[in-house]
N, C-alpha and C positions, 0 to 999 in steps of 0.2 A: 737345526733351527728351531727356535721355540715358537710354537703356534700362537697366535692371537687367540686370546680367549673370546668365547662367544659374545661376552659383554662388551668387549672392545669392538669387535667386528660389527655388533650392532649399531654402536655409537658412529663408526665411519659410516656405515651405510645411510644412517639417519642424515649425516652432514651432507653425503652426496646427493640424497633426494631432495634434501632442502636447496642446494646449489643447483640442482636441475630446475626444480619449481622457480627458482628466483631468475634464472638466466634464460628459460625457456629452451634450453639445448638437452638433448638426450642424454642421460646420465649412463655412466659406465655400468654395466651389469655383470659384477664378478661372480659369475657362475649362479646368479639369481634371476629369474624372469619377474621382473617388476612390472605390475599393471600401469597403464597410462595414468597420469595424474588426473583427478577430476577436475570438470571445467568449472572455474569459479564463477559464479554469478555476481558480478558488481553490481552496486547500486545503479550505476549509469545504464547498465544493460537492461537491468530490470525495469527501469523507468522508461527506457525507449521502447521497450516490448508492451508496456503498459499504455503508453501513449498511442503506438501503432494500432493495437487492438481498440483503443477508444475511438480513434479516427474511423475505424471500419464500422463501429456501431453508430458513430454520430452520422456518417454519410448514409447509412441506411436509413436512420431516422429522418433526416433531411429529404429524403426522397417521398416522405409520406405527405398525405393532406395535413393542412395546419394544426387541426385539433389532434390528430394522431401523432403527429410530428412533436408538438410541444408534451404530450402524455409521455411518449418514449424518453424524450430528454430528461424529464422531471424524474422519471424512474431511475435512469442512470445517476441523477444528482443525488437521489437517495441513497444509493450504494456507496458506502465508505471508500471501497476499492476502486470505484470509478469516478467519484465526484471530482476529483482535482484533474485527473487525465482528461476527463470529457470537457472541462471548462477550458484547459489549454488547447484541446482539439478544436473546439469552436472558435477560438481566438486565432489559431493557425489558419484555418480555413478561411476565416474572414479577410485575411490578407494576402492570401496566395493568388498571384498572378496567373497561376496555371489552371485555377478553378474558373469554372462558369460563374457568369454574373448572379445566376439564382442560388447557386450553392453560397457564394459570399454573402448575398443579401440576406439569406435565410439563416446562415450561420450568426451573422451579427445581430438580427433582429431577435433570434431564439435566445443566444447569450444573454441579451438583457432581460428577457422574460423569465428565464430560468434561474439566473445568477444575478440579481439585480443589484445585491450587496457588493458584488465585485466588478461591476460592469463600467463604472465611470472611467477608469484609465483606459480601457479598451475602447469606450466611445469618444473619449477625448482625441484619441489618434484618428479614428474614423472621420470625426467631424473636421479635423484639420487636414485631412488627405487632398490631395491634388485632382483626385478622381471625384467627378460631381455623383456618381452614383453611390460612392461611399458616405460622402457628407449627407446625401438624401436618406440612405438607410440609418444613419446614426440618428438623424432627426425623428425618424419614424420609430425606432428602437427607443427613444428618449421618453416616450409615453409612458413607459413601465417604470421610470425613475422618478426622484425626487423633483417637485415642480420648481423650486429655485434653481436647481441645476440645469434642467430641461429649457427652462424660459432664459437664462443667461445665454445658451447656445443658439436658441431661436431668434432672440433679438439680433445676435451677431451674424447670423446667416440670412437674415430677412433682406439683406442686401448683397446677397451673393449673386455672382454673374449668371450662374445657371438659372434659368427660370424654374426649372422642376425643384431645385432647392429651396428656391424662396417660397414656392408654393407650399412645401412640406414644412417650412418654418411659420408662416401663418397659419397653417392648420394645427400646429402644435400650439401656437398662442391661443387660438380659438378653443382647443381642447383644454386648456388650462384655464383660460377666462381670468386674464391680468389687466386690471384697470391701469397699471402704471405703463401699459404700453400704448395708451391711447394716441399719445402725440406721435409716436413712431408710425401707429397704423394709418392715421390722417396724412401724414407726410406721403408713406408710400402708395397710398390710394392714388395719387396724383402725380407719383414720381414717373419721370420720362421712360425709364426702363421697364415699366410696367404697361407699356403701350408700344405698339409695332406699326409704324406708318400710319400713325395717327388713331389706330385702332385698338380699343381695349382689349388686353389679355385677360385669359381665364383666372390668373392668379388674383385679379382685383375681386372676384367674387369671394374669395377665401378672406381676402382683407375685410371685406364688409359683413361677412359673417363673423369674424372675430369682434368687429366694432360691435354689431348688434347685441353680442352678449354682454357688453360692459356699458351699454348705452345708459345716458343719465339726463334728467330733465336740464332744460336750457340748451340742448343740442338739437332742437327740432329743425333749425333752418339747414343745418348740415345735412340731416338725412333728407329734406326735403330737395337738396341740390343733388343728392344721390338718386332720388326718384326722377328727376330730370335728366340724369346720364343717358346717353344713347345707348348703353350697354343693359339691356333689359335682364341680363343674369344678374345684376345688382339689386333689382327693385324688391325682390320677395324678402332680402334680409333689411332692408331699409325700411320696409312696411313692418316687420316685426319690431324694429328698434322703436319707430314712432308709437306703436301700439303699447309697447313697454313703457316708454317714458311718459306717454300721455293718459294712460289708464282707459283708453277708448279704442272701441273697435267700430269703424265707420259703415262698412259695409256687410251685409248678410252672407252667412256661410254659403258657399257655393259660387261665389262670384269670382271671375278671372282676375288674375295678377293686374291686367290692364285695367279692369274696372276699378279695382281698390286703389291703384294709383292715382287715376282721376279724382276719386272721391278725397284722397289725401291733398292732392294739389288745389282742389276747390276749397276744402277745409282751411288750408293755409292761406289762400287768398282772402277767405273772410276774415281771418285773425288780423291779417295787415290791415284791412279795411277799418276794422274796429279799432286799431290803434291810431 
């Protein structure tokens, strides 16, 4: 019988190895001990491993105090090999129910600070969440983003059923200082949901603070009404607003808020008598 040439045998062997690799079954070894095929690293397996490593690093960073936490995450963002996977790790951790509230909160707020140019779609999802703490975290995180974007969400969530979310919305409005929210703020200052059993809730303090930042002449009567409110927490910001729009300070430095309040009420009374 004619023997196969070495070249022919090589071709058959190559075909067998190819078939083995393609089907994942052991290849026949006709008298030759072949080494096992090398494990092929697919893009998906490499990507998964990279994300897993990034999650470990991100979780370590999230356990640190805020300044150190942000520094560590920014250093990760500066490394080309980690930037994308670190962002995805923060996004994943923000929405994982198995994570603690602290981890989810820190993940979302850090994501906005470290990756502001990529954060809006993630914050949109959080702000629309059925979980109040995610809506709250989204508003807090939005202080790092565009004012127009943040203000749109703050106005929308200023009527949120959760008190803590409404409070965060008004804090964000005060941070931005938006005159276009004036009507909304006055409306919400006296809205029933911002009282409980007739008692003023703490959120109203943040509403008046936001108003005082945009106070304008002609609104003296409104701020005098705030000074007459039973909630003394509102009075310091009403006084700030009156001083801002009138350009005057009525009481010497060191006076109590209560003393300054009485001075302004007396001044307002004299103004009305003159009219």
